[in-house]
N, C-alpha and C positions, 0 to 999 in steps of 0.2 A: 399482520405484524405492526408492531408501534416503533417508532421513532425511541421510544424510551426504552426498548428491550437493549437497543444498542449502547446506551447513554455511557455506561462505564468506560465501553471502546472507546468512542470518541470524545470523551472527556480525558482519556489518557489516565483512567483510575484504574486499569486492569481488564477483567474480562467479563464477560457475562455468565451466567451460570445457566445448567442446562435447565433449570425450573422456567427459566425468562421465556421459554420458546415451546409451545405445545408439540407433539410428535409431528403433526403436519407441517407445522411452520421450519421445523429442523429439516425434513425433507425438501422443503421450498428452498430453505438455505442451501443444502449439499446440492441440489441441482442447478440453482443459480450461479453460486459460487465455481461450479464443477466446468460452467461455461465459459468461465475465465482462467481456466487453468489451476484451478485449488482444488487438490485432492481432498478426499473426506477426511484424511489423518490430519493434514494441515489443518482443515478447517475447524476440527475438533480441538486440536492443540491450541490452536489461535483463541477462538472465539471462546473456549470453556476451560483452558488450563493456564494457558502462558500469557495471553493478550498480544497485542501489536507493538511493534516500534514505531515510533514517529512516520519514519520515512515509509513505511507500509499502511501507515493509516493516510498519509498525504499522495502517496505514490510518487515514482520516480519522476514522471513529468512534471508534476509540480514542484517537486523538489529542486530540479533543474531550473523550472521558471523563477521561481525562488531566490535562487541562487544568483540567476542572470541579472535579476532585479536589483539585488542588492551590491553586484559587483556592478553595475552599471554598464552591462554588454547587452545586446542582442541575444535571446533565446534561438538557438539553431532552427530551421526548418526541420530537420531531421532530428531527432533526439538521439538516436543511435549513433550519430557521428559527433555528438557533443564531448564525448570525453577525449577524443583527439585533437582538439584544440585548444581545451579550455587550460586554466592555470590549475592545474593537477592536485598541487599542493593545497590550495585553499579550497577546493572543491573539496578534497580527500577530509580536509579539517570540517568543514563545511556538514560533511554525511556523516561523520562521526558524532556530531552534535545530534545529529537525527537519528541515532542508535545503530549505523553500520560502522563494523569495523574496518580500519583501514585497510587490511590485507583484503577483504571483501571485497571494497569499494573498486581497487585495481581489476581484479577479477573479474567482477561482475560487469563492469564498464566498459572494461578492455573488450569483452566477449558480447556486450550488451545481449546477457544472459538471465532474461528477466520474463516471468509468465506476466499473462497480460493483465491479471488481479495486482500486481506489483506496480505496473507501470501507471494504471490508471489509479489508483489507490483505493483503500477501504472505504474511506468515509463517501467517496464519489459514488462508488458500486452499492453502498448501502442507501444511498438518495435514489438510485436507479431501481434498486428493487422495492422501496417503499411507494413509488409511484406507479410501479407496475412495468417500468420498462426493461431494461436487458437489451438483447442483440435485437 
């Protein structure tokens, strides 16, 4: 697999096409991202049809760190606790700029209901995949 296969996704220009990957590479994608909680259906839809939202590319963890940096506050030790103590109004606005709807921000962050791939971010995981990393 080559980094340029993911160029459209990582440069926020949409999605890859099925022709960008061999059948063997697709199998590897499904297996790798499956380890991080992404179903085959979600992978197919995001990689080959719909693309990703900015927050999915960055990952929730990086979004929180960027927000804290811009707000001049320390990021929490436990990301799960962040939404309990942050300025919710400004954070919700920040996340809406990242492509997450306001109701979704409240629902997902209140319950910290994220798949591991959403926390880590697609760009980070693609980098791991390309260097042969993973778990």
